[in-house]
C-alpha positions as CSV (number, residue, x, y, z in Angstrom):
1,M,0.0,0.0,0.0
2,S,1.5,3.4,-1.0
3,S,1.1,6.5,1.1
4,A,0.3,9.7,-0.7
5,A,1.9,12.9,0.5
6,I,-0.5,15.1,2.3
7,S,0.1,18.7,3.3
8,L,-2.0,21.4,5.0
9,R,-3.4,23.9,2.4
10,A,-5.6,26.2,4.5
11,I,-7.3,26.8,7.8
12,V,-10.9,27.7,6.9
13,L,-13.3,29.7,9.2
14,D,-17.0,29.8,8.5
15,C,-18.5,33.3,8.8
16,P,-21.3,35.5,7.7
17,D,-19.1,38.1,5.9
18,P,-15.9,36.6,4.4
19,P,-14.5,39.9,2.9
20,S,-14.7,41.8,6.2
21,L,-13.4,38.9,8.3
22,A,-10.5,38.3,5.9
23,T,-9.7,42.0,6.0
24,F,-9.7,41.9,9.8
25,Y,-7.1,39.1,9.8
26,A,-5.1,40.6,6.9
27,D,-4.8,43.8,8.9
28,L,-4.0,42.0,12.2
29,L,-1.3,39.8,10.6
30,N,0.0,42.2,8.0
31,G,-1.0,39.6,5.4
32,Q,-1.8,39.6,1.8
33,L,-5.6,39.7,1.1
34,D,-7.7,38.2,-1.6
35,V,-11.4,39.1,-1.6
36,S,-12.1,38.5,-5.3
37,D,-14.7,35.9,-4.4
38,P,-17.1,37.3,-1.7
39,G,-18.0,33.7,-0.7
40,W,-14.4,32.5,-0.2
41,C,-11.7,35.0,0.8
42,E,-8.0,34.2,1.7
43,V,-5.2,35.7,3.7
44,R,-1.5,34.7,3.4
45,A,0.7,35.9,6.3
46,G,4.5,35.9,6.5
47,D,6.4,33.0,5.0
48,L,3.7,30.5,5.7
49,S,2.6,28.3,2.8
50,V,-0.7,27.7,4.7
51,K,-3.3,30.3,4.3
52,L,-6.3,31.4,6.3
53,A,-9.5,31.1,4.3
54,F,-13.0,32.5,5.1
55,Q,-16.1,30.7,3.8
56,L,-19.6,32.1,3.7
57,A,-21.9,30.3,6.1
58,V,-25.7,31.0,6.2
59,P,-27.0,30.7,8.7
60,Y,-24.0,31.3,11.0
61,D,-24.1,30.7,14.7
62,P,-20.9,32.1,16.3
63,P,-19.2,30.2,19.1
64,V,-19.8,31.6,22.6
65,W,-16.6,31.2,24.7
66,P,-16.2,29.5,27.1
67,D,-19.6,28.1,28.0
68,G,-22.0,28.5,25.1
69,T,-22.0,27.2,21.5
70,P,-18.6,25.4,21.4
71,Q,-15.6,26.5,19.5
72,Q,-14.3,24.0,17.0
73,V,-11.0,25.6,16.3
74,H,-9.1,28.7,17.4
75,L,-5.9,30.4,16.4
76,D,-2.9,31.0,18.7
77,L,-1.0,34.0,17.4
78,T,2.5,34.7,18.8
79,V,3.2,38.4,19.5
80,S,6.2,40.4,20.8
81,D,4.2,42.9,22.8
82,L,1.0,41.5,24.3
83,H,-0.6,44.7,25.4
84,S,0.0,46.5,22.1
85,A,-1.2,43.6,20.0
86,S,-4.4,43.3,22.1
87,L,-5.1,47.0,21.6
88,R,-4.5,46.7,17.9
89,A,-6.8,43.7,17.7
90,V,-9.6,45.6,19.5
91,E,-9.1,48.7,17.2
92,L,-9.6,46.3,14.3
93,G,-12.9,45.0,15.7
94,A,-11.9,42.2,18.1
95,T,-13.4,41.8,21.6
96,V,-11.4,40.8,24.6
97,L,-12.9,37.7,26.2
98,T,-10.5,37.0,29.1
99,G,-7.0,37.5,30.2
100,P,-4.2,38.1,30.5
101,V,-3.7,34.5,31.6
102,E,-0.4,33.5,33.1
103,D,1.1,30.1,32.2
104,P,4.6,28.9,32.9
105,G,5.6,29.1,29.2
106,C,3.6,32.1,28.1
107,T,1.0,34.8,28.8
108,W,-2.1,35.1,26.6
109,I,-5.3,37.1,26.1
110,V,-8.3,35.4,24.6
111,H,-10.2,37.6,22.0
112,A,-13.1,37.0,19.7
113,D,-12.8,38.2,16.0
114,P,-15.6,40.2,14.5
115,A,-17.5,37.0,13.6
116,G,-17.1,35.6,17.1
117,H,-14.3,33.1,16.6
118,P,-12.0,32.9,19.7
119,F,-8.3,33.5,19.1
120,C,-5.4,33.9,21.5
121,L,-2.6,36.4,21.4
122,C,0.3,34.8,23.1
123,K,3.6,36.1,24.3
124,K,6.4,33.6,25.2
125,R,8.3,34.2,28.4
């Protein structure tokens, strides 16, 4: 039996407005934005071959963190300045859900993006 090579192409988030959520993440990550198809938008950030993609979902029920509709995936984003990165995320439309949370290896703040997906900004110690 042969094994075919498999690689990760994209991380896809369902949302009610792909162009605006893709713009949020492109701004947050200083990434390249493609909103040519309003039902499927993409962001490439840094040197990563993996892209973030945003797919139209109707109806859309956002996760409610931590005790409501469960999250199925979330992003952990490494930052050099946790306070400044959190302020920038909020200026772009994110909401702070909790934090900062201290852990032996890092400190993080949990946010929700404009469509309600939780994501963490993390600073290593």
